[in-house]
N, C-alpha and C positions, 0 to 999 in steps of 0.2 A: 601075127607077132604076139606072143604071150607075155613078152617082157620087154621093157624099154628103160633106157637111161634118160631122165628128163631134167631139163633145166630148173623146174620149180621144186625138185627134191633131189638134190645132188648127193645126199648121204647114202641112199639105197635105191636099187632099181624098183620100178613100179610093175606090178603084176596085173594082167587083164583078167577080170572075172565078171560074172553076171550074178544077179540076185539069188538065183537058186543054189548057188555054191555054198557050202558049209562055211560058216564064220563070217559071212558078208552081212552087215547090218541092214535093216529094212529102210533106214533113213541115214542121211549124211549131209554135210555141207562141203561143196566143191572148194578146193583150196585155191582155184584160179579165178572162177567167176563169183565166188562167195554165195551162190544160190543153194537154198536148202532144197534137197531132193529126196524123194521116196522111190526106192528101187522097185519097179514094176516091169512087167512084160520082158523079162529076160534081158533087160538093158545092160549094156557092158559098161564097166567102170575100171579105171586103174587104181590100184591100192597098194600101200605099203603097210603090211600088217603090224610089223614092230613099232611103227611111228603113228599109227592110226591116221594115215594121210590118204585122202580120197580125192579123185579128180574124174570129172566126166570124160569118157572117151573122146567126145567132140572137142572139149577144151584142151585136153592133152595133145591132140593131133592138130590143133589149130597152128597156123604158120606164125612165125616169130615177127613177121612184118606184113602189113596189108595195105592196100589202097581203098580208101573210103570215099564215097561219094559226098559225105557231109563235110569232108576236108580234102578236097581234091588237089590242093596245091602241093602238098608233100605226103609221103608214105608215113604210116604210123607204125612204130616199132613197140614191142611188148617191153614194158619196164618192170623193174623190181618193186616189191611191196612198198608202198608209202600212203600217206594220207593225201586225198585230193577231192576235188569236185569234178564230176563228169560234165563235159561241155554239151552233152546231148539231153540227158535226163535231168542234170542239175542237182543230183543227189550227192551227198557227202559219203565218201568211202574212207574207211579207217584200216591202215595196213593192208592194202589191197593192190593186186596186179592191175595194170592199165595199158591201154594202147596210147602212145604218146608221140606227138610231133614236137621235137626239141626246139626247132627253129621258131615256132609260133606259140610254144608253151600250151599247145592244144591237147586235151586229154579225154579219152572216152573209157568207161568201164568195159570190161570184157563182154558182158551180155549185150550192151548196147552196140558195141563195135562188130559182134559176130551175128547180130539180130537180122534175119532175112528182111528184104525191103517190104514196106507195107504200102499198098495201093488203095485208093478209094475213088476210082474213076466214076463210079455211079453217084457219088455224093458231092455236094458243094464244099469246097475245102480250098485251103491256102497252104502255101509252103512258106514257113516263116524261118529266118535266119537263126532263131534261138533253139530250133529243134530239128533233128534229122528226118522226122516223119511227116507226112502231110497232116494238116490239122483240119478235120472236118467240123461242121457244125455240131456242138455239143448235144448229145442225146442222153436220156436217162436209160441207162443200161440195166436190164433185169429188174426194172422198178426200184433200183437202189437210189435212195436220195442222199448220196454221199456229197459232202462239201467239196465244191470245185473252186479253188482259189486261183485268181489270175496271177501268173508269174511276175507280172510288171507292177500292178498296184496292190496285190494282195488282197483284193475284194472278191466277193462271191461272183462266179460266172453264172449265167442264165442258160437254160436248156433251149436249144433252137435258135439263139441269137448270137452266141459267142463260140469261139473255136477251141478245139483241144484234142489231144491224144490220150485217150482214156488208158491205153496200155501203159504209157510212161507217166501218167497223172501230170500232163503238162498243159495248162489251159491259158487262154488269152482272151480278154474282152475284144470285141470287134475294133473298138477305138484304140486300144493299146496295141493290137496287131498291125493297125494301120499308121503307126508313128513314122515320120520321115527318117530315113537313115542318116541324113545330114541336115543341120540347120545352121543359119547365120543368126547370132544372138546379139542384141544391142548392148549388152553389158560386157561383151568380150570380143570387140570387133577387130583386133589387131592380128590375130592368129588364123584367119580364115574360118573354115566351117567347123562345127562341132560334130562329132560322129557318134551315132547311137550303137551302143555295144552292150554285151552281158557282163556283169559283175557278180561274183559269188562272195568276195570279201566285202566287209563293212566300209562304207565310205560316207563322207560328209559333204553334202551340197555346198558348193561355194557361194551360193546366194542366200539360201533360207536356213542353212545349218541343220538341215534334216539329216539324220543318221539312218542309212538304210543298207541292205544287203540282199543277195539272191534276187536280182531284179535287172532292169535296163537302166542305163544312164547315158547322157551326152557328155562326151569327154574331148578335150582339146588334144591334138597331136603333139602340139609343141610345148605344153607346160602342163602343170598339175590342175588347172582349172577344170571342174566338173560339175555338172547340173543334174538334179533329180528330174524325172520326167515332167512333173508339174511346172517346175521353173523353166525347164527347157522349151515348154510349149507356150510359155507366158512371154512371147517376144514383144507383144504390143503392151503398152501401158507401163513400161519401165523407163522412166525418164531420167536424164542426167540433170541434176540439180546443183546449182551454185551454192556454196556455203562459205562465208568469209573466214571462218576459223579453220578451213582446210584448203590444201593446195590443190587437191584433186576434186573431180566432180563426184557427187554422191547419187546413188539411187535409192528409191523408196521401196521398202519391203513391208507389205500389209501384214504378213504373219511369219514370224520365225519360229523355229521348234524349240529354241532355247530362250528363256528370258534372260534379257541383257542385264548384267549387274551395273557396274559403273560404266557409264559411257565416256567417250573421248572429247566430248564437248568441253571447251575451256571454261564455260560459265554454267555448267550442267547443274541443275537441281539436285540430281543424285549424288554429287559430290558434297553437298552441304550437310553436315551432320544432323541438322535439325529437320531439314526438308526430305532427306533420302527415303524416309519410311511414310510419306505422305500417301494417302489412299489413292490419289489421283494417278500414281504409277501403276497400281494393280490393274487398272483398266486399259493401259496403253503400253505396257511393258514389252509385248511381243512385236509392236510396229516400230520399226526403226528406220533410220537413214544409213546407208552403208557404202563405204568406199571399197571397190573391189581391187585397186591397185595396191593398197596398204592395209586393209582391213580396219580402217577407221570407222567407228560406229557411234551413232547418236540416237538417243531415245526420241520418239515422236514428240514428246512433251518438251524436250530440251533443243530440238532442232527447228528448222525453217518451216513455219506454218503460214497459210494464207492470211494476208493482213485484214482482209474484210471477207465476211460470208454472209449468206442469206440463209436464215433458219426458217423452215417451212411454216412454223407455228408462230412466227413474229413478224409484224409487218415492216419493220426497219431493218437495215443491215446492221451486222454486229461486227464490232472492231475487236482486234486481238490486242490485249494489253498484258504487260508482264505481271502486275499485281494490282490489287485494288481493294481498298477498305472503304466502304460507303458511309461508315459511321464509326463511333467509338465504343459501340456495344460489345465487341469481342465476340459476336456470333454472327457468322455470314454463311449465307445459303446459295445453292443453285436454284434458280427458278424453273428449271426443267425437271430435275429429279427430286427437288425439294429437300435434298439432304445438305448436311454441312459442306463446306468448301474451305480450303486453306487460302486465305487472302494472299499469300506470298507466292502463289502458283499462278501462272498465266491462265487467262480466261478469255471468253468472248462477252462482249459488253454492249449494250445500248444505252448511251448517255440519256437520251431523250425520255426513255421510259423506265430507266433504272433497272434494266433486266440484265441478270448475270447468268452465265451458263459455263459449266465444266466443259473443257475441250472434249473429253470423251463422250459427253451427253449430246453435243452437236455433231460428233463425228460421223454418225451414220445418217445424219440429216442434212449435212453441209452442202451448200450449193456455192458455186463460183460467183464472186461479185468482181467484175473487171475493174482493175485499178485505173485504167486510162479512159473510161467512159465518162461522159458528162451528164448522162442521164442515169435513171434508176433501173434501166432494163437489165434483167438478170439472164445470164446464160444457164440454162438448167442443168444440174447434175444432182445425182441422188445423195452423194455422200462425199466426205472429205477424201476418202480413198480414190474416188473418181477425179477429183481436184487434182491430186498429186500424180495420178496416172494419165491425166488428160493433157490437153494443150496448155503448157505453162507460159507460153510466149507473152501473154497479157495479164499474168498473175503476179501479184506482188507478195513474195514470200518474206516473213519477218522473223528474225531471230531474237533471242533474249537480249535485251538492252539495246536494240536498234533505235528506238525512239530518242534515248538519251544521247548516245554517242553518234546519232545522225549518220547511220549507214545508208547512204544513198545508193541506188543501183549503179550509178557511174563510179562511186567510190569503191564498191565491191569489185566492179570489173577491173578497175586500175590496180587494186590491191592483188587481185588473182594474177594479173599480168607480171606485176613486180615479183610476186612470190614465186611464181613459176620459173622466173630467170634466177632467182636467188638459190644458191646451193649452200649458204652458210647457215648454220643452226645456232641457237643460243649457246649450246655447249661449246661450239667452235669459237664464239665471241668470249666466252670465259677462258678458254685456253690461250687465246691471243692476249688477254689482259694479264694472265699469270706471267707472262715473260717480262711485263713491265711492273706488276704489282704482286709479288709473291705473297704479301700479307693477306691476299684474298682467302688463302687456304686456312687462315686462322678463323675467318668469319664464316665461311661456307664450306660444306662438303656436298659431293654430288656423285650420282651413280656412275660407276665405270662400265656396268653391264649395259646391253643394248636396250634400246627403247621397246623393242617387241617383247622382251623378256619381262619388263616392268610395267607396261602400260596398263592403266586401270587399277593398279595397286595403290590404294590410298587408305590405309587403316586409320580408324578414329583413335586417338590417343586415349589412355586410360583416365586422365584428368577430364577430358572432354566428355567421355562416357559417364564418369561419375557425376559431372555437372548436369548432363541431359537427364540421367536417371534419378538424380537426387539420392545418391547413395548415403549410407550413414556417415561415411568420412566426408562428404561434401557438406551434409547438413551440419556436421560439427563446425566446419569452416565457415558456413553462413552465420551460425550462432556466434562465432567469434566476431565476424563483421559488424554484428548488431552493437558490439561494445565499442566500436571504432570512434575515435574523435577526429577533428580536423587534422591534427598532427598524424594520427594513424593512417588516414586516407592519404595524406601527403607522402608518407612512408611507402604505402601500397603503390602509388604512381611511381615513386622513385625505383621501386623494385622492378617495375615493368621496364623502365629505361635501362636499369643495370642488366637486364637480361641479355642485352647485346654484348656486354663486356664479360659475361661469364660463361656464355654458351656459343656454339656454333650451329648454323641452321643448314638443314639438309634441302638442297634443290631437287625436286623430284623429276623423274624421267620424262614426264609429259611436257614440263617446261623446257628441259634440255633439247627436246627433239623439235621445238618450234623453229620455223625459218624466221630469220631476221630480215628486215627490209629498211631502207633509208628513209628517215623522216626529218627534213630540214637538217641534214647532216649527221644525224644520230642514228645508231643501229638499234632497233628494238623489235621484239617478236611482233609478227604482223597482226596478232590478235590484240595487241595493245597499241597499235598505231592510231586508232581513233582517239584513244585517251590522251595519248601525248599531243595530238594536234590540239585538243581542248585545253590542256595545260598551257602549252606555248602560247595559244591565243589568249588565254585568260591572264597568265602570270609572267609572260614573256620568257626569255632564256633563264632558267633557274641555275644553269651551269656556269654563268658568266664569271664567277669568282673562283671556280675551281681550276687547279693546276694539274690535275690528273690527265692521263691520256684519254683519247677519244673513246676507246674500248672500255676503260673503267667508268667514264661518265655515262656511256650508254647502258652499262649494266645497272648502275645506280638508277638511272631514269626508268628502266624496265622494271626494277622492283617498286619503285614509286608508283608507276602506272598500275602495276598489280594491286598495290594497296588501294589506290583510288577507285579502281573497277571493283574490287571486293566491297569496299566501304559503301559504294553506291548501290550495290545489289544485296547487302545484307541489313536486314532490320536490326535495329539496336536491341530488341528483346531477344534475338537470335545469336548475339555475338557471345562467344565463349571466351574464357580466359586465355586459351591457347592461341586463338586467333587475334586476340588483343595484344599478346605478347609478340606474335609475329609482325604485327603492323609497327609496334614500337621498334622492333628489331631492325626492319628495313629502313624507317625513318632515321634512326640513330646512325645507321651505316651511311645514308646519304649525307647526313649532316656532318658527323665526326671524321668519317673516313674520306669523303669525297668533296665536302664543303659546298654541298648544293644548298640553295635558298628554300628551306622546307618549313618555314614558320607558319605558313598557312595550314599545312597538314598537322603540325604540332598543336595549333589551336583547336582543329577539329578533334584530334585525339584527346585533348584535355576535356573537352566538352563531352565526348563520348564515354570516356572512362567514368566520369561522374554519373552519367546516366546508367552505364553498366553496373556500377555500384549500387545505384538506386534499385534496379531491377533484381539484383540479388537479394536485397533487403526486402523487396516486395514479395519474394517467394517465401520469406520467413512468415509474412502475415497470411499468405493464401495457401501455397502449395505444401509447405512443410507441415503445418498442423493436420492437414488431411492425411498425408503420408504417415505421420506418427500415429494418428488415431487408428488408422488401418493396421499398422504394425502391432498396436495394443490389442486390438480385436484378434488378430492372429496369434499373438501370445496367450491371450485368454482361452482361446479355443485349444491351444497346444497343451496349456496347463490343465484344462478339463480332460484331455486325452490321457495325460500322464497320471492324473489322479485316478482315473478309471482303471488304469494298469496297476497302480499302486494297491488299489483295493483288492484287486484280484490276487495280488501276490500275499496280501495280508490274510485273505480269506483261505488260500491254500495252506499258509503257515499254521493257521488256528484250527484246521480241519483235524478232528481226533474222533475216532481212530481213522487213520488214512487207509485206502484200499489195500488189500494184501499184496497185489502186484507192485504197488508204489513202495510200500515198505520193504519189500524184497530188494528192489532196485537201490533204494536209499541205503540199506544195510550193506549191499554189495560194494557200493561206491565208497562207503566210509572204511570198509575192510581193505580195499584195494587202492586207496587214494594215493598213497606214496609209492606203490609198486610200479615197476615197468610193465609195458604191455605184454611181454612175454618174460616169465620169470621161473 
């Protein structure tokens, strides 16, 4: 048959020719298999001369549907041109024909689909589900030292020890080839086994956040949970960790591929505008605690750490403390790395020897110190990572503020049980109160979007940024403060109080999403429950005179507990004007709107405000002169640069006679100055 009507080129018939016939090119690309060919040995091809359309004879005469051993469950049908990945060689094809199984979304390029079977009975080999051909041990063919990358981990394969198909350039390390097809993983126990499969598209590991593509992954059949191979094979050492600020269990991840910005811990250092840039974070930012149920994440430094550890190079156990200033020098150092440490960041400490250590400095040397043993015998672990991945049954983990608020193990367990039963959030409590007190909307606003859309978004206000960075505007404000009298200071304090009557305060989504629990008849977020217990024990029922509803009183108590907790964890020198305004706002709300007994907090605020004022004045004595001197030096340097440029301008103006070319350009400019570009 010298002429055929073919589905791949319906405009014109295709003519059968061979290379010796006149007009046939010596080389071409087949329009079906996309293979570049050189015409030799009288090989026959189908061609459309007018369209310059060429097809191998074997491709043109191939069946429209085939059965293939690599996909035996269904036949493969020829499909129209499209972009796709071949499930055999895993190459990407653009605008190409394929053999496809519609039911399974399985696809092979024409060359792979029609390729004759390859056998290697005389060689040690494996048959792997990721490739249609047997994979023998890799050998250097023709002494070519081409790079052979493993399809799974993308690292180089070795000759003689790893497997591969050199024809299709598909290689696997022996360890990668032997991965189990199904696994049961401790972090995803409810949906059965995870299945190993091929992915060509980019995906993000649900555990470590690694982004990868063109590889294997473990995937859940019932949901979108998926793991990279490394996390999939790390079944042991991923513990479930209780954390009192969250309703679900957390797991510890030693290394994530993305540095975590703001974490979800209620008392996180990273949310403090002064502490968020502490150098301690740069050493621990990739180690996190993570909830897989709702993607709640906490920095290692902000989360639960061993309360007591043993450092290899110190004879006594070290205890975890939230902050520590050993003296009033203002300079504090780590005894391990001998560099500065921030006294407001948690550290490990030996009181007997006055030994201080960054968390990250003892991380790689940490050993577990049992919290329930009476002697000093240590259970040896090489590092903190092994503590958190090891048996935690006898390990006391401590969170920020645990000492002050007395987070006992029993209290944490009880709070978890109560919280697990609660389905009411702080936002629900606000909505309930609105039906009884519409005036709440004049004092507060809150996000109507979901918590998932807003979590972690906590921008620093411009005024706080100005205060922290000592901008020119804030320096001007400080200089005005220097001239304040007692009357001016009184006006300053009254302005803070009046902030409540002039503004409304926005409640962020992190607070709105908190589950509320019952504490002696009041509903408060579970993160603030220990604070309320302390307040009720110390000051009795401060709501006794209020005639508002239980929901409104609970809201006011929640805000007061938030203020008390923040005041406890914030050094006076770190207080910003914005934070001070917020505290006054909450206290005025509780006093004026709800009639709570808050005199004890007002007294604290009055004392703190005077100290805040003093710290601002202290900056005028120390920080401001340094900044102004630096700015003066910068301006002097800038002045010198401009003077140099001015001298060059004057030199050019005074040069006489100027070069001929320059004079010609100047004359042309003067002549055409007021003309249009084309005249």
